[in-house]
KEKE-3310 file (N, C-alpha, C; in steps of 0.2 Angstrom, whole numbers, plus 5000, padded with zeros to 4 digits):
npx = (5019:5005:5002:5002:5008:5020:5030:5036:5044:5043:5051:5050:5057:5056:5063:5054:5050:5035:5022:5009:4996:5000:5010:4999:4992:4997:5000:4991:4989:4997:4991:4982:4988:4994:4982:4976:4986:4989:4977:4966:4962:4958:4961:4959:4966:4968:4985:4987:4987:4979:4979:4975:4973:4973:4982:4994:4996:4997:5005:5005:5013:5011:5021:5025:5038:5042:5040:5033:5033:5026:5025:5018:5020:5011:5016:5010:5008:5020:5026:5022:5030:5043:5037:5026:5035:5044:5035:5032:5041:5045:5036:5035:5049:5044:5037:5039:5047)
npy = (4913:4917:4905:4902:4899:4909:4919:4930:4942:4955:4965:4977:4986:4997:5011:5019:5035:5041:5045:5028:5030:5039:5032:5024:5028:5031:5020:5017:5027:5022:5011:5016:5023:5011:5007:5017:5016:5002:4996:4987:4983:4985:4981:4983:4975:4975:4982:4979:4983:4973:4972:4965:4962:4958:4943:4945:4949:4956:4962:4975:4980:4988:4995:4999:5004:5001:4997:4987:4980:4966:4958:4948:4939:4934:4922:4931:4944:4949:4956:4969:4972:4981:4993:4993:4989:5002:5011:5009:5011:5025:5031:5026:5035:5046:5049:5045:5054)
npz = (5071:5067:5059:5047:5034:5025:5014:5018:5027:5039:5053:5066:5079:5089:5102:5114:5122:5127:5133:5135:5129:5120:5110:5106:5100:5089:5085:5081:5068:5061:5054:5049:5038:5032:5029:5018:5008:5005:5008:5017:5035:5051:5072:5086:5099:5113:5120:5106:5090:5077:5060:5044:5028:5011:5009:5018:5037:5051:5065:5079:5093:5106:5118:5136:5132:5120:5106:5092:5079:5068:5053:5043:5027:5013:4997:4986:4992:4994:4987:4990:4999:5000:4997:5011:5022:5020:5022:5037:5042:5039:5044:5058:5059:5059:5069:5082:5085)
capx = (5015:5000:4996:5000:5014:5020:5034:5039:5041:5045:5051:5054:5053:5059:5063:5051:5049:5031:5015:5007:4990:5002:5013:4994:4988:5006:4999:4984:4990:5003:4986:4979:4993:4996:4975:4976:4994:4986:4971:4964:4957:4962:4957:4962:4966:4973:4989:4989:4983:4980:4980:4974:4972:4972:4988:4996:4994:5003:5001:5006:5011:5014:5023:5029:5046:5045:5032:5034:5029:5028:5022:5019:5018:5011:5018:5007:5009:5027:5029:5021:5035:5046:5031:5025:5042:5046:5026:5032:5048:5043:5029:5038:5055:5042:5031:5042:5056)
capy = (4916:4916:4899:4901:4898:4916:4921:4936:4943:4961:4964:4979:4985:5005:5011:5025:5036:5042:5038:5023:5033:5043:5027:5021:5033:5033:5015:5017:5030:5019:5004:5021:5023:5004:5005:5021:5015:4996:4991:4982:4984:4985:4981:4983:4968:4978:4985:4977:4982:4970:4971:4964:4963:4949:4940:4949:4951:4960:4965:4982:4980:4995:4995:5007:5008:5000:4997:4981:4978:4961:4956:4943:4943:4927:4926:4936:4952:4949:4962:4975:4971:4986:4999:4992:4992:5008:5015:5009:5014:5032:5033:5027:5039:5053:5049:5042:5059)
capz = (5074:5061:5059:5039:5027:5023:5010:5019:5036:5042:5062:5064:5084:5092:5108:5115:5130:5126:5134:5133:5125:5114:5107:5103:5095:5083:5080:5075:5064:5054:5052:5044:5033:5026:5025:5014:5005:5001:5008:5024:5041:5060:5077:5092:5106:5123:5119:5101:5085:5072:5054:5039:5020:5007:5010:5025:5044:5055:5073:5082:5100:5107:5125:5142:5134:5113:5098:5090:5072:5065:5048:5037:5018:5007:4991:4982:4996:4996:4981:4992:5004:5001:5000:5017:5027:5021:5024:5042:5047:5038:5050:5066:5062:5060:5076:5086:5088)
cpx = (5007:4997:4997:5006:5015:5031:5041:5039:5049:5046:5056:5052:5060:5057:5059:5051:5043:5028:5011:5001:4994:5006:5006:4990:4992:5005:4996:4985:4996:4996:4984:4980:4994:4985:4974:4981:4992:4980:4969:4961:4959:4958:4962:4961:4970:4977:4991:4985:4986:4977:4978:4973:4975:4980:4996:4993:5000:5000:5009:5008:5016:5015:5025:5036:5046:5039:5035:5029:5030:5023:5024:5016:5017:5014:5017:5010:5015:5028:5027:5029:5039:5042:5030:5028:5045:5040:5029:5036:5046:5038:5032:5043:5051:5037:5034:5047:5051)
cpy = (4916:4909:4898:4903:4906:4917:4927:4939:4952:4962:4972:4984:4995:5007:5021:5028:5042:5039:5033:5025:5035:5036:5024:5023:5034:5026:5015:5022:5027:5013:5008:5019:5017:5007:5011:5019:5010:4993:4990:4986:4982:4985:4980:4979:4971:4982:4983:4979:4976:4971:4965:4964:4956:4947:4945:4949:4951:4962:4970:4982:4984:4992:5002:5010:5007:5000:4993:4980:4973:4957:4953:4943:4935:4928:4931:4943:4953:4956:4967:4976:4977:4990:4998:4994:5000:5013:5016:5013:5024:5035:5031:5034:5045:5055:5047:5047:5063)
cpz = (5075:5061:5051:5036:5025:5018:5014:5024:5037:5049:5062:5073:5087:5098:5108:5122:5130:5131:5133:5126:5118:5110:5104:5098:5090:5080:5075:5068:5057:5053:5049:5038:5032:5026:5019:5007:4999:5000:5016:5028:5046:5063:5081:5098:5109:5119:5113:5096:5081:5066:5048:5032:5016:5007:5016:5033:5043:5062:5073:5090:5102:5117:5128:5134:5127:5111:5095:5083:5070:5059:5043:5032:5014:5001:4987:4985:4995:4991:4983:4998:5007:5000:5010:5022:5023:5022:5036:5047:5045:5045:5055:5065:5062:5066:5082:5088:5095)
residu = (UNK:UNK:UNK:UNK:UNK:UNK:UNK:UNK:UNK:UNK:UNK:UNK:UNK:UNK:UNK:UNK:UNK:UNK:UNK:UNK:UNK:UNK:UNK:UNK:UNK:UNK:UNK:UNK:UNK:UNK:UNK:UNK:UNK:UNK:UNK:UNK:UNK:UNK:UNK:UNK:UNK:UNK:UNK:UNK:UNK:UNK:UNK:UNK:UNK:UNK:UNK:UNK:UNK:UNK:UNK:UNK:UNK:UNK:UNK:UNK:UNK:UNK:UNK:UNK:UNK:UNK:UNK:UNK:UNK:UNK:UNK:UNK:UNK:UNK:UNK:UNK:UNK:UNK:UNK:UNK:UNK:UNK:UNK:UNK:UNK:UNK:UNK:UNK:UNK:UNK:UNK:UNK:UNK:UNK:UNK:UNK:UNK)
# end
């Protein structure tokens, strides 16, 4: 997907029944949580958040009925796999109720 070699991949999909604006707000919160936890930066491209950090590339696709999180980690960043996956799952669980 990103055109680079990555060691680890995290894919999380959750369905929701919230308005798209609310899902986009939650996606932005997730990106901000990742920045606070490990660093990096993000930007919006349509209904998608693109997050980057050294060795980490992620996209959070906000849809009318689901939110899809796809994260790629290089060898060095793969040591953060558990931390990143935990942050994503916790944020989604907390904000998609």
